[in-house]
KOLSE-598801 format. One record per residue (C-alpha): residue number from 1; residue in one letter; y, x, z. Coordinates in pm, 1 decimal, padded with zeros to 6 digits. Last residue first. Layout:
<nodes>
   resi   resn         yy         xx         zz
    NUM      a          Y          X          Z
...
</nodes>
This chain:
<nodes>
   resi   resn         yy         xx         zz
    311      v    09931.2   -07350.7    01794.3
    310      p    09697.7   -07055.2    01780.6
    309      l    09583.4   -07067.7    01419.0
    308      d    09217.0   -07155.6    01397.5
    307      l    08935.9   -06962.2    01239.0
    306      q    08615.0   -07045.8    01050.2
    305      t    08380.0   -06802.8    00876.9
    304      k    08135.7   -06858.7    00595.0
    303      n    07967.9   -06541.4    00473.4
    302      v    07798.4   -06587.8    00138.2
    301      e    07504.0   -06362.1    00065.0
    300      g    07418.5   -06107.0   -00205.8
    299      p    07445.3   -05810.7    00029.7
    298      k    07554.9   -05916.6    00381.5
    297      v    07917.3   -05943.0    00491.5
    296      i    07952.5   -05910.6    00867.1
    295      v    08249.0   -06069.5    01039.8
    294      a    08484.7   -05973.9    01320.8
    293      t    08765.7   -06209.4    01427.3
    292      e    09143.8   -06231.7    01426.7
    291      a    09427.8   -06470.1    01504.8
    290      s    09800.1   -06473.9    01435.5
    289      v    10123.8   -06654.7    01519.2
    288      d    10479.3   -06583.2    01416.5
    287      k    10722.5   -06852.9    01528.8
    286      g    10936.0   -07068.6    01301.1
    285      g    10753.7   -07386.5    01400.7
    284      v    10427.9   -07223.0    01300.7
    283      k    10467.4   -06909.4    01097.0
    282      a    10146.0   -06756.0    00967.8
    281      s    09890.5   -06488.0    01034.3
    280      i    09521.4   -06446.2    00973.2
    279      w    09331.2   -06128.9    01050.6
    278      f    08967.4   -06063.7    00966.6
    277      r    08779.4   -05744.5    01064.4
    276      y    08490.8   -05640.0    00846.8
    275      q    08135.5   -05511.2    00879.2
    274      g    07946.9   -05420.7    00563.2
    273      a    07860.3   -05533.1    00212.4
    272      p    08113.2   -05459.0   -00059.3
    271      i    08302.0   -05775.9   -00160.9
    270      n    08231.7   -05906.8   -00508.6
    269      e    08365.9   -06253.6   -00417.6
    268      k    08666.8   -06385.1   -00226.6
    267      a    08740.0   -06728.7   -00083.8
    266      f    09032.2   -06843.3    00134.5
    265      t    09006.4   -07202.9    00251.6
    264      k    09244.9   -07448.2    00415.2
    263      s    09420.2   -07574.1    00106.9
    262      g    09725.7   -07792.0    00052.4
    261      p    09960.0   -07498.0    00064.9
    260      q    09797.1   -07176.8   -00050.7
    259      i    09580.5   -06963.7    00171.7
    258      e    09682.8   -06602.3    00134.3
    257      g    09558.0   -06269.7    00019.0
    256      t    09472.6   -05921.2    00133.4
    255      i    09158.1   -05717.0    00098.4
    254      t    09074.7   -05372.8    00236.6
    253      a    08726.3   -05245.7    00156.6
    252      p    08448.1   -05099.7    00368.9
    251      g    08637.5   -05265.9    00656.7
    250      s    08973.7   -05447.3    00682.3
    249      m    09039.5   -05804.8    00569.2
    248      r    09384.7   -05964.7    00561.9
    247      v    09482.3   -06329.9    00520.7
    246      q    09831.9   -06480.5    00520.9
    245      v    09854.3   -06855.8    00581.7
    244      k    10091.5   -07083.0    00386.5
    243      g    10116.0   -07457.1    00460.1
    242      g    10495.4   -07446.2    00431.9
    241      d    10514.7   -07372.5    00799.1
    240      a    10158.0   -07353.1    00924.3
    239      k    10006.5   -07667.5    01079.9
    238      d    09816.5   -07744.2    00757.5
    237      a    09610.6   -07430.1    00814.6
    236      n    09446.1   -07604.8    01109.8
    235      r    09086.3   -07543.5    01011.3
    234      v    09142.4   -07198.8    00868.8
    233      t    08832.6   -07160.5    00651.5
    232      l    08723.7   -06819.1    00529.9
    231      e    08464.9   -06794.1    00252.7
    230      i    08337.6   -06443.2    00190.4
    229      l    08100.5   -06327.4   -00079.9
    228      g    07868.6   -06030.6   -00092.7
    227      p    07828.7   -05733.3   -00320.2
    226      q    07490.7   -05582.3   -00410.1
    225      a    07461.8   -05219.2   -00303.8
    224      a    07222.4   -05299.8   -00021.2
    223      a    06985.7   -05464.5   -00268.0
    222      e    07001.8   -05159.3   -00495.1
    221      r    06941.6   -04934.2   -00196.7
    220      a    06647.4   -05143.7   -00083.2
    219      a    06500.6   -05147.2   -00434.7
    218      i    06539.9   -04771.2   -00460.7
    217      t    06372.8   -04724.7   -00123.1
    216      k    06086.1   -04955.2   -00218.1
    215      d    06039.4   -04777.6   -00550.0
    214      v    06038.4   -04442.0   -00370.1
    213      q    05787.4   -04568.7   -00114.5
    212      a    05562.8   -04710.3   -00387.4
    211      k    05586.9   -04384.1   -00579.0
    210      l    05496.2   -04190.4   -00265.2
    209      t    05195.5   -04412.6   -00204.2
    208      t    05078.5   -04374.4   -00564.5
    207      v    05134.0   -03997.8   -00552.7
    206      q    04944.1   -03978.8   -00223.2
    205      a    04654.9   -04177.7   -00368.6
    204      a    04648.0   -03954.9   -00678.1
    203      v    04652.4   -03645.5   -00456.0
    202      d    04366.2   -03784.5   -00247.6
    201      k    04160.2   -03868.4   -00555.8
    200      e    04228.7   -03528.2   -00711.0
    199      m    04125.0   -03364.4   -00384.5
    198      q    03810.2   -03577.2   -00367.7
    197      a    03717.6   -03479.1   -00723.2
    196      m    03793.8   -03113.8   -00649.5
    195      s    03584.5   -03123.1   -00332.4
    194      s    03294.3   -03293.3   -00513.3
    193      q    03310.7   -03042.2   -00798.0
    192      f    03310.0   -02753.1   -00551.4
    191      e    03025.0   -02901.8   -00346.7
    190      t    02811.7   -02953.6   -00656.0
    189      v    02894.9   -02605.1   -00786.2
    188      w    02815.0   -02448.4   -00448.3
    187      d    02484.3   -02635.4   -00421.0
    186      k    02396.6   -02523.1   -00773.6
    185      t    02475.2   -02163.4   -00679.0
    184      e    02256.7   -02188.5   -00369.4
    183      q    01976.2   -02329.8   -00581.8
    182      l    02013.0   -02046.7   -00833.4
    181      v    01997.2   -01782.9   -00560.5
    180      l    01683.4   -01943.7   -00418.2
    179      a    01530.4   -01967.1   -00765.5
    178      e    01613.1   -01600.4   -00824.1
    177      v    01415.7   -01508.4   -00514.2
    176      d    01120.3   -01725.6   -00619.7
    175      v    01120.7   -01571.5   -00968.5
    174      r    01097.3   -01218.8   -00827.0
    173      f    00819.6   -01321.2   -00588.0
    172      k    00628.5   -01489.3   -00869.6
    171      r    00657.7   -01178.2   -01085.3
    170      a    00539.3   -00955.2   -00800.8
    169      r    00237.3   -01181.7   -00744.7
    168      e    00162.1   -01178.9   -01116.8
    167      i    00181.4   -00798.9   -01118.7
    166      l   -00063.5   -00779.9   -00829.8
    165      a   -00304.4   -01030.9   -00987.0
    164      t   -00292.6   -00846.0   -01320.1
    163      v   -00369.6   -00517.1   -01147.0
    162      q   -00662.8   -00684.1   -00970.6
    161      e   -00800.2   -00815.9   -01299.2
    160      p   -00753.7   -00475.3   -01463.5
    159      t   -00952.8   -00315.8   -01178.1
    158      p   -00774.2   -00129.1   -00900.4
    157      s   -00880.5    00229.6   -00829.8
    156      t   -00737.3    00340.2   -00495.8
    155      g   -00823.4    00018.7   -00316.6
    154      a   -00784.8   -00313.1   -00496.0
    153      e   -00866.3   -00532.4   -00193.9
    152      a   -00621.5   -00345.3    00026.6
    151      m   -00363.1   -00364.5   -00249.8
    150      l   -00403.5   -00743.9   -00265.8
    149      e   -00361.5   -00777.7    00112.0
    148      a   -00059.7   -00546.9    00122.1
    147      w    00097.3   -00739.8   -00164.9
    146      d    00042.9   -01069.0    00016.4
    145      m    00204.3   -00923.2    00331.0
    144      r    00499.5   -00785.7    00140.4
    143      f    00544.0   -01108.2   -00055.0
    142      e    00550.1   -01320.8    00258.1
    141      e    00806.2   -01085.4    00409.3
    140      l    01024.3   -01108.5    00099.7
    139      t    01006.6   -01487.7    00090.6
    138      k    01121.8   -01502.4    00453.9
    137      r    01405.3   -01259.9    00380.9
    136      i    01506.9   -01466.1    00077.1
    135      n    01504.4   -01777.3    00294.0
    134      t    01721.8   -01608.3    00555.7
    133      a    01969.2   -01490.6    00292.8
    132      t    01985.7   -01843.1    00150.2
    131      l    02039.8   -02007.9    00489.3
    130      v    02306.2   -01757.3    00595.9
    129      y    02490.1   -01789.8    00264.4
    128      r    02474.1   -02169.2    00265.5
    127      a    02605.3   -02192.7    00622.4
    126      w    02897.4   -01960.0    00547.9
    125      g    02968.2   -02151.3    00228.8
    124      s    02977.6   -02479.5    00422.4
    123      s    03223.1   -02332.8    00673.1
    122      y    03450.0   -02167.7    00414.2
    121      g    03415.5   -02438.1    00149.4
    120      f    03755.6   -02403.4   -00015.8
    119      a    03843.5   -02773.1   -00001.1
    118      k    03662.0   -02833.2    00328.6
    117      d    03831.9   -02546.9    00509.1
    116      l    04169.9   -02645.9    00366.4
    115      g    04112.4   -03005.4    00478.0
    114      l    04029.5   -02880.8    00826.2
    113      l    04354.6   -02683.8    00828.8
    112      a    04550.5   -02985.1    00701.0
    111      a    04401.3   -03203.4    00975.3
    110      a    04511.3   -02952.7    01238.4
    109      i    04859.6   -02937.0    01083.1
    108      g    04882.2   -03317.4    01094.1
    107      l    04763.7   -03324.2    01454.8
    106      l    05038.1   -03079.4    01547.5
    105      l    05307.2   -03274.0    01362.3
    104      s    05188.8   -03610.8    01494.6
    103      a    05197.5   -03477.9    01850.6
    102      w    05552.3   -03352.3    01798.9
    101      l    05659.7   -03674.7    01626.1
    100      g    05535.4   -03883.1    01919.0
     99      n    05840.8   -03792.0    02124.7
     98      n    05714.1   -03788.9    02480.7
     97      l    05754.6   -03415.6    02507.4
     96      n    06094.8   -03400.1    02675.7
     95      v    06021.2   -03170.7    02969.3
     94      s    06215.7   -03253.7    03285.3
     93      n    06002.5   -03562.2    03337.5
     92      f    05697.1   -03348.9    03395.1
     91      l    05390.2   -03568.6    03426.1
     90      s    05485.5   -03803.0    03142.6
     89      g    05573.6   -03516.7    02906.4
     88      i    05247.0   -03341.6    02990.8
     87      v    05055.0   -03659.6    02906.8
     86      p    05246.8   -03707.7    02580.9
     85      l    05177.3   -03343.4    02483.5
     84      l    04805.7   -03348.0    02568.7
     83      g    04676.7   -03499.4    02244.3
     82      g    04881.4   -03264.9    02029.0
     81      v    04770.7   -02968.8    02242.0
     80      a    04404.6   -03059.1    02188.2
     79      a    04447.4   -03119.3    01814.9
     78      l    04638.1   -02793.4    01773.9
     77      i    04378.3   -02594.5    01969.0
     76      w    04087.0   -02752.8    01779.7
     75      a    04253.0   -02686.0    01444.5
     74      f    04325.2   -02329.7    01556.8
     73      f    03958.7   -02270.3    01641.0
     72      r    03834.0   -02451.0    01330.2
     71      i    04048.4   -02240.3    01100.0
     70      a    03965.8   -01912.7    01276.3
     69      q    03590.5   -01982.2    01287.7
     68      s    03577.7   -02079.6    00920.6
     67      l    03789.8   -01782.8    00814.2
     66      r    03574.3   -01539.1    01011.9
     65      a    03248.2   -01694.5    00890.2
     64      k    03363.8   -01688.4    00528.5
     63      w    03461.0   -01323.6    00575.3
     62      k    03119.4   -01236.1    00713.9
     61      k    02912.6   -01449.3    00472.0
     60      n    02995.4   -01202.7    00197.8
     59      r    02794.9   -00915.2    00346.9
     58      w    02487.2   -01116.7    00443.8
     57      y    02479.4   -01290.4    00105.3
     56      w    02524.1   -00973.0   -00097.6
     55      s    02272.7   -00780.4    00112.6
     54      t    02007.7   -01048.8    00059.0
     53      s    02066.7   -01058.5   -00316.0
     52      k    02056.7   -00682.4   -00350.1
     51      g    01750.3   -00664.5   -00128.0
     50      a    01565.1   -00903.7   -00355.3
     49      e    01634.2   -00667.4   -00643.9
     48      d    01521.3   -00370.8   -00435.0
     47      v    01198.3   -00550.1   -00337.5
     46      v    01123.0   -00643.2   -00700.8
     45      y    01180.9   -00288.3   -00826.4
     44      r    01011.4   -00103.9   -00542.1
     43      f    00694.6   -00311.0   -00584.9
     42      i    00695.8   -00256.1   -00959.8
     41      n    00735.7    00116.4   -00906.1
     40      k    00448.4    00116.3   -00656.6
     39      l    00234.2   -00069.9   -00909.4
     38      s    00308.4    00203.6   -01162.5
     37      e    00200.4    00465.4   -00909.6
     36      v   -00131.5    00286.3   -00860.5
     35      s   -00180.0    00233.2   -01234.9
     34      n   -00162.5    00600.0   -01320.9
     33      d   -00306.1    00654.3   -01668.4
     32      p   -00182.1    00319.3   -01795.8
     31      d    00176.4    00413.3   -01697.2
     30      w    00389.8    00100.1   -01680.2
     29      k    00764.9    00131.5   -01670.1
     28      p    00979.7   -00026.9   -01400.8
     27      v    01290.4   -00203.1   -01540.7
     26      d    01629.7   -00024.8   -01534.2
     25      a    01758.9   -00211.0   -01838.1
     24      g    01965.4   -00442.9   -01617.7
     23      a    01889.2   -00375.4   -01252.9
     22      s    02040.5   -00708.0   -01152.5
     21      k    02395.8   -00748.4   -01027.3
     20      i    02497.1   -00997.5   -00760.4
     19      d    02868.3   -01055.2   -00808.9
     18      g    03188.8   -00948.1   -00635.4
     17      n    03200.7   -00589.0   -00748.8
     16      r    03212.0   -00237.6   -00605.0
     15      s    03044.0   -00347.8   -00284.0
     14      q    02723.5   -00426.9   -00473.2
     13      e    02655.0   -00063.7   -00563.6
     12      h    02729.6    00054.4   -00212.9
     11      e    02505.3   -00217.2   -00064.7
     10      t    02224.1   -00127.3   -00305.9
      9      t    02156.5    00196.3   -00122.5
      8      e    02076.9   -00001.8    00192.5
      7      v    01764.2   -00144.5    00030.8
      6      t    01498.7    00043.8    00219.9
      5      e    01150.5    00056.8    00074.0
      4      q    00847.4   -00039.8    00277.1
      3      e    00584.4    00222.9    00199.6
      2      p    00349.2    00141.1   -00083.1
      1      m    00000.0    00000.0    00000.0
</nodes>
């Protein structure tokens, strides 16, 4: 049985790139005059190739693990602090923490961190890498033991049937390792496509919500910009000398006018919405009299106000 080969030399080769590289044209050659040595070469080849895959997964899972742990740690801290802020604010009246915006901010950041982890697959990738590397290791150990058993049966002079069985076992081991790598890749692709689809769905939902909010804001502004109407009635306008009453409005706009003899009403349209102050003045029996009141003109509505001259 060949000695167990170390695969540390592949780590340097793999560290120079981000992908798992196969041996390429470096395939073990078969020497019909020395079948035992040729079998050793085959053993080294399949074990080294498996080692490359294992080393790649163990090496690359480190940074995924660190990012996953950091993101989840800070998300947990932010969520915990966000939940405790109102309690702390209630216990210590001198600290103004009862504003729910602070808790919402912290919880929002925590949710964003978890969303980042899910979108880029740090935690799931870490789990996939560990699982795949462990499965490759398990497959490797099974292969080593099967190879040892077949070599023990073959002895120093294996028959053609025994050589074929050994090569077939090496081929199966090589295919099994690649199948594990392929399955992990498929899982990554499925997760990536699912994350992108969910992200697109979330973005579309946010755009729809934002559009609805913008439309609502625009509609509210347009409604608020609509002018109002005012209808002022001076119930005893006929008491004024000559029946004339002066009217003045002060607010978002300044408006002056008068109630003509024979009428008791002053009407004005296209008045900017807002709060106004009304003054009426007139001469009653040769004396100046006046009255005032506050009114609110609402967009698109008619404000009907009544006043009396102090007589």
